[in-house]
C-alpha positions in Angstrom: 52.3 118.5 -94.1 52.8 122.4 -94.6 54.5 122.0 -98.0 51.4 120.3 -99.5 49.0 123.2 -100.0 45.6 122.2 -101.6 43.5 124.9 -103.9 42.4 128.1 -102.2 44.1 126.9 -99.0 41.7 124.6 -97.9 42.6 121.8 -95.4 42.9 118.2 -96.3 40.3 116.0 -95.5 41.2 113.5 -92.8 40.9 110.5 -95.2 43.2 112.0 -97.6 45.6 113.1 -95.1 46.1 109.6 -93.7 46.3 108.3 -97.3 49.2 110.8 -98.1 51.0 110.1 -94.8 51.0 106.2 -95.7 51.8 106.6 -99.4 55.4 107.6 -99.0 58.0 109.2 -96.5 59.4 111.7 -99.3 57.8 115.2 -99.9 58.0 114.0 -103.8 56.1 110.8 -103.2 53.3 112.8 -101.5 53.1 115.7 -104.0 52.9 112.9 -106.8 50.0 111.2 -104.9 48.3 114.5 -104.3 48.5 115.5 -107.9 46.8 112.2 -109.0 43.8 112.4 -106.6 43.1 116.2 -106.4 40.7 116.0 -109.3 38.4 113.9 -107.1 37.9 116.8 -104.8 38.2 120.0 -106.8 35.3 121.4 -108.6 35.4 122.0 -112.3 35.6 125.9 -111.6 38.6 125.3 -109.4 40.6 123.2 -112.0 40.0 126.1 -114.8 40.3 129.3 -112.8 43.3 130.3 -110.4 42.5 131.3 -107.0 41.4 135.0 -106.3 43.7 137.3 -104.1 40.6 138.9 -102.7 39.5 138.3 -98.9 36.6 139.4 -97.0 35.7 140.5 -93.6 32.4 139.6 -92.2 31.6 141.9 -88.9 29.0 140.9 -86.3 28.0 143.8 -84.1 25.6 142.7 -81.1 23.9 145.9 -80.0 22.4 146.7 -76.5 18.5 146.8 -76.8 16.9 150.0 -78.0 20.2 151.2 -79.5 19.9 150.2 -83.2 18.6 153.3 -84.5 21.4 155.2 -83.0 23.9 152.8 -84.4 22.6 152.8 -88.0 22.3 156.7 -88.0 26.1 156.9 -87.1 27.2 154.2 -89.6 24.9 155.7 -92.5 27.3 158.9 -92.1 30.6 157.1 -91.7 31.0 153.8 -93.5 30.0 155.3 -97.0 33.0 157.8 -96.5 35.3 155.0 -95.4 34.5 152.9 -98.6 35.0 155.9 -100.9 38.4 156.6 -99.6 40.6 155.4 -102.2 43.7 155.4 -99.5 41.9 152.6 -97.7 42.2 149.3 -99.5 38.9 147.8 -98.6 35.3 148.2 -100.0 31.9 147.8 -98.2 29.8 145.3 -100.1 26.8 145.1 -97.9 25.4 145.9 -94.5 22.3 144.3 -92.8 20.4 144.1 -89.5 19.1 140.8 -88.3 15.1 140.5 -88.6 14.9 136.9 -87.6 17.8 135.4 -85.6 20.2 137.2 -83.2 18.1 140.3 -83.0 19.6 143.8 -82.3 22.5 142.8 -84.5 24.2 144.5 -87.3 26.4 142.6 -89.9 29.0 144.1 -92.4 30.7 142.7 -95.3 33.9 144.0 -96.6 36.1 143.0 -99.4 39.9 143.5 -99.6 40.7 143.1 -103.3 44.6 143.1 -102.7 44.2 140.1 -100.3 45.6 139.7 -96.9 48.3 142.7 -97.2 45.2 145.0 -97.6 44.0 143.7 -94.3 47.0 145.1 -92.5 47.2 148.4 -94.4 43.7 149.3 -94.0 43.9 148.6 -90.2 46.9 150.9 -90.2 45.1 153.7 -92.2 42.0 153.6 -90.1 44.0 153.6 -87.2 45.5 157.1 -88.0 42.0 158.4 -89.1 40.9 160.5 -86.3 37.3 160.7 -87.5 36.9 156.9 -87.8 38.8 156.4 -84.4 36.0 158.6 -82.7 33.2 156.8 -84.6 34.3 153.4 -83.3 34.7 154.6 -79.7 31.1 155.8 -79.8 29.8 152.7 -81.6 31.4 150.6 -79.1 29.2 152.2 -76.4 26.1 151.0 -78.1 27.2 147.1 -78.5 27.1 144.2 -76.1 29.5 142.4 -78.2 31.3 142.4 -81.6 33.4 139.9 -83.6 34.7 139.5 -86.9 36.2 136.8 -89.4 38.4 137.0 -92.4 36.8 135.0 -95.1 37.9 133.5 -98.5 35.2 132.9 -101.1 34.5 129.3 -102.6 35.7 129.7 -106.2 32.7 128.1 -107.6 30.5 130.9 -106.0 32.0 134.0 -107.6 30.2 136.3 -105.1 30.8 139.9 -106.4 29.4 138.7 -109.8 26.4 137.2 -108.0 25.8 140.4 -106.1 25.7 142.6 -109.1 22.9 140.5 -110.5 20.6 140.8 -107.3 17.5 142.7 -107.8 16.8 145.0 -104.9 13.6 144.9 -102.7 14.0 141.3 -101.3 15.4 139.6 -98.3 18.6 137.9 -97.6 19.4 134.6 -95.6 22.6 134.2 -94.2 23.2 130.5 -93.3 26.3 129.9 -91.2 27.6 126.5 -90.5 30.5 125.5 -88.1 32.1 122.2 -89.7 33.9 119.5 -88.1 37.9 120.1 -88.3 39.1 118.5 -91.4 36.0 118.5 -93.2 36.1 121.9 -95.1 37.4 120.5 -98.6 34.7 117.8 -98.4 32.2 120.6 -98.0 33.4 122.4 -101.0 33.5 119.4 -103.2 29.9 118.6 -102.3 28.6 122.3 -102.7 30.6 122.8 -105.9 28.0 120.3 -107.4 25.2 121.1 -105.2 25.2 124.7 -106.1 23.9 124.1 -109.7 21.0 122.2 -108.3 19.9 125.7 -106.4 19.9 127.8 -109.6 16.3 128.2 -110.0 14.9 131.5 -111.3 13.7 132.6 -107.6 16.6 131.1 -105.7 19.5 133.4 -105.6 22.8 132.2 -104.3 24.6 135.5 -103.5 27.7 134.3 -101.9 29.7 131.6 -100.1 33.0 131.9 -97.8 35.0 130.1 -95.3 36.9 131.5 -92.5 40.7 131.8 -92.4 40.9 133.9 -89.1 38.5 134.2 -86.4 36.2 131.4 -85.6 37.7 128.5 -87.7 35.9 126.0 -89.8 33.0 128.5 -90.4 31.2 128.6 -93.6 28.8 131.1 -94.6 26.3 130.9 -97.6 24.2 133.9 -98.6 21.1 133.6 -100.5 18.4 136.3 -101.7 14.7 135.8 -102.0 11.6 138.0 -102.9 10.1 137.3 -99.4 9.6 134.5 -96.8 7.0 132.6 -98.9 8.9 132.3 -102.0 11.9 131.1 -99.7 9.8 128.3 -98.5 8.8 127.3 -102.0 12.1 127.5 -103.5 13.7 125.3 -100.6 10.8 122.8 -100.9 11.3 122.6 -104.7 15.0 121.8 -104.4 14.2 118.4 -103.1 12.8 117.7 -106.5 16.3 118.3 -108.0 17.9 115.0 -108.8 21.1 114.8 -106.7 20.0 117.3 -104.0 19.1 114.7 -101.6 22.6 113.2 -101.9 24.2 116.5 -101.3 22.4 117.2 -98.1 23.0 113.6 -97.0 26.8 113.9 -97.4 27.1 117.4 -96.0 24.8 117.3 -92.9 27.4 114.7 -91.1 30.1 117.4 -91.5 28.3 119.9 -89.6 28.8 120.8 -85.7 26.2 123.4 -85.4 24.4 125.8 -88.0 22.1 128.8 -88.0 20.0 130.8 -90.3 19.3 134.5 -90.1 17.0 136.7 -92.1 18.6 140.2 -93.0 17.2 143.3 -94.2 19.9 145.7 -96.0 20.5 149.1 -94.5 19.8 152.4 -96.1 23.6 152.7 -97.0 24.3 149.2 -98.1 25.5 148.9 -101.5 23.8 145.6 -101.9 20.0 146.0 -101.8 
């Protein structure tokens, strides 16, 4: 099935995959079949806009208790230098610490506007940057665990435009979901419609991504609120929106596990 690539690299749902296999034996038959039914799964935005080349990296650094201040002090000095270096093809979009959730954790979100080739190039340049290499070694001594994921944004979310409209001073919520294999396209299909029901004046959908490398079938939704009380009120009011209940009912069965983290931007985070 490698020749049948769906929009933005999403996997084919199990039901659709089985239908394609049973439709015809030739690649041409299958492609024609897919072209006729893709509209059912694509969001209106995806049908109008070509996929973006930008990919993202989300880093999770789990620190040893009592080391968060030392970690942040070093990061404040080094990470802005990296993102301002035009020879390194990646940009720091946001940095947070976790207030509620996996505490003693720092999360960084980077963008690679030139796509996957920039991921490789940035790694090479950073590996030759002696100051950065020394910084990473020092930071590693403060950590008990670290991991990262390479992500692609859902085309209907348009995260960097959303980020530009964020007002500073609030809180962020990162909601992470691990989906069942083969359900990512169904998730995107439902959320392309569900997102419009979460556009309340106080409900700020900042970004939505799914993993390509690292933990697979991971989805991350980032939201911004003025405070926790506003978050409570906004989430309760969503149930009054026609169709929201159906979105939840159709997406919950797709999830293996999920978690919610309340984040606070660091002093050096571009997204505040």
